[in-house]
N, C-alpha and C positions, 0 to 999 in steps of 0.2 A: 505605562504599560497596564491594561485591562488583568485585575484579578481575575481568575477564574478556578472552577470547583476542581477537587482532586480524587477520584473514586480510589475506595480502598482497595489494595489486591485482591484478586479472586472476582470481585463485583461485576456482575453482568455487563461488559458493555454492549454489546450488540446481542437483542435478543429476536430471533424468525422464529413464528411461530405459525406452521400453516399457510404460509405465504404461497400464493398465486402473483405472477406477474406474465406481464406480455410484452411484446415490441413488434412494431409494424406486422400486426396481427398477426403472430407466432407466440404461443404461451413457452416460457423461459423457464416458468418455475411454477410445480402443479400446487405441491404440497411439503412443503420447504422450511423443514424447523430446525434450527442451530442457531445457539450460544457461544461467544466468545467473551473471555472472563480477561479483566486487567492483570498484567506483570506473567500472561503466557503466552509467552510465544507462537505464534501459530504459522504453517504452511497450507497454501489451500492450494491443490494441486490437481490437477486433472488435465485430458486432451482439447485440442482448439473447439469450440462447441460443447464446452461440457456447463457453460451455465458461468464461469470464472469470472470474466467481465461484467455480465450481468447484475453478479452479487455485487459487486463494485460501486456500479449504476445504485443498487440498492441503499449502500453506504452512505454513498454522495449525494444522496437523494435528486437524483437525474433520473434515478425512474421510482413508480410509485407502486406499489401493490394493489390489489385489486380489493376494496372494501367488504369483507361478507364476516357473519360471524362465526365466532370460533380463533380467526386471523388476525394476527397483530406483527408491527414493527419497531422496536423501542431500543432507541439508543440514546445511552448513558439513563435507561430508566423510564424513558418520557417517549409518548409516541405523538408527541407534537414540539416537533425539534424546531425549534428558532435557527437558520441555518447561520447566523451571525454568532451566533454562540457556539454552532458543534464548531463551526472552524476553530475557537480557543481550544478543544480538547482532543481535536481528529486533522489531523494531518496524511493530506493524499499523494501521491505518486503516479501520474497515469498518461500514458501516450498522447490521451485526448487534449490533454494539457497543454504538450510539448509540442501539438499540431497547431494550435490557436495562440503561439508567441511568435509576434512581427521579425523576422530576422535581422532588424537594425535593434531591435531594444538591446538594450546596454545592459549586461550581467545584473550590476547593483540595483539597476530601480526594476528589474523583475522582483527581486526580493524585497525592496522597501514599497511596492507596489501591494504585497501580499497584507499588510497590515490593513489595506484596506476593501479584501474581496477584489482586486483588480488584477489587470494584468500587465498595466502603466499606471504610470503615478498622473499626467493629465497636471494641466496647471495650477488646478485648483485645491491640491495635493501638497500638505508638508508634513515631510515625516519630522518625528521630535529627535531631540540627539539623544531618546534610550532609545529608539527603534533605528537608529541609526548605529548606534554603538553596539547594538542585538544584531544587526546584519553583516558588521565590519568582524564581530567574534563568530558569527557563521562561516564565512567566506575564512578564515584563518582556520576555523576547526576543520573543514571539508575541503583544504588548500585550495583556495580559487582567487585568492587575493592576485594570483597575475593576471585572471583573466575577469575579473570585475570591469573593468572598462571596454572589456570587446564585446560586439555584437555577436548576438545569439546565433543568430546564423554561419558565423566563423568558426564556432565552438565545435569539440569531437563530440565526438554523441555520449562519448563519458562523462566530459564535462557538463551538459545539458543534461545528463542525470542527475549530476551531484548536485548541480543549480536547482532543478525541479525540487532534489531532498531538503537542500538547504531553505527552499520557500517553504517547502510544507514544514519544516522546525521553528518557525519565526513565532510561532505563540506556544514554543515551549508544551507542543500537546502531550496528550497523557498513551496516543494512540498515534501510532501511526501506517498506511497501507499503502505496499508499493504494487503497484498491478504490472506484472511481467516486467521487472526493474533491469533486469541484466540483458532483455531482447538485444539485438545490433551490436552488441559489446564485442570487440576483441579482447585478448584473454587478460590483457593487462589492465582495461579499462575496467573487466567484469571484476579480478580481483581487488581491487583498487577498490570499486563502490562496494561490494562485502566487506572488506577489510572495515570500511565506515559503520555499514549497516551491524558489523561485530560489538562495535566501539559502543555506538548509537542503545544496544540493546544492555552493556553492560552498565550505562548509567540509569536503565531502570525506563525507559522510554520503552514501552509496549511494540513489538514488531509484527502485524502481518503480511506475508509476503505471498504476493497471489502467483500461479507459475505453472510451466510446464518441463518445466527444464529441473531434473534432478540437483542436476552439481549449483543451483543456487539457492542452495535450500542451507542456511549457515548452521554447524554442530552445536549451536546453542537453541536451537530448534526447541520445542515441549511440546508440539502436540502436530500431527499432522492431518488434514481431515481431505477425503478424496473425493471430487464430484464428477460424474457421469450422468450428461440428459436432464440434466437442474436436478439431481439428487443427490445425497451423501451416500455415498455407500463403503467407504475407509471413514474411521475416525479415530484416532489413538497415538501414543508414544509413536516417534519414528523408530526405533528400535523396533516394530511392532509391523509398521505400516509400510516401511521403507526395504521393503523386503521380492524377493524373486515372486512367488504367489498372489500377496494384493496387489504388487502393482502391473502382473502381468495381467491379473483382471479388471485391474482400470482402465488400463491402453489397448485392451482387448488383442492382446500379442506376445508372443514369449518374451520372456525379460530377463538378464541375471545381473542382479546389482554386485559392486566392487564399493570397500568402503577403503578410503585413506584421511589422514588426518582429520577426520570426523566430516569429511566430506564424502558422498555418494554419488559415481558415478555410472551409468547404465550400458547394457549390453545385450545384445540380440540374446536370447535363450536357448 
């Protein structure tokens, strides 16, 4: 497996300065500035249409900002990112990838294909013994051994999401970004996935969770950023941000926050 660089804790891995970006003729960001640091688990929170998924597209390099003076987007210190090198350092779990996976693709192959930046292996790709061992270890760690040889289309939503997480981890990335990871999951699947994410955080992998659901934010989160209409309107420690007044302002509706076992739930205000 190729070696990769490792950033020091506290180093900026995402550096956005005065970013402007458009999708289908609509300006999603006008003057967005934001820094995310290695070792700082972060939740990006906001209502639908706030720009959360567009920010994920900027990070994955499927959306490019407008080139203008005083503006930049840097990943791990570079504004000229090689996509293959980026995959070694950044894992991504997003619904658009899930939609592109053929229903008949076997789960184990989905993981192995990640070493080639592909969805399936094809005839000309032959994983090494080390790569196979890495995938088998991930299947075990994420409790997917029994589903490894099943077609992707037959898996439950929770199992699919864990396969996407396992795929994002094949290169042992420094940072993993998850876009709405608990959407459409029932309570058991949601809690199972959140427990897996908490274990991952404990191993030193930096997690960024993009969501509009408070109960998808693990207690270990150290920073919460609130987006609305493409702008950062909240940024701070969860104890400060995940409170009645700030979240009522963010979602533009009266809210009351209750906490149990480190998790927060939202009720009408």
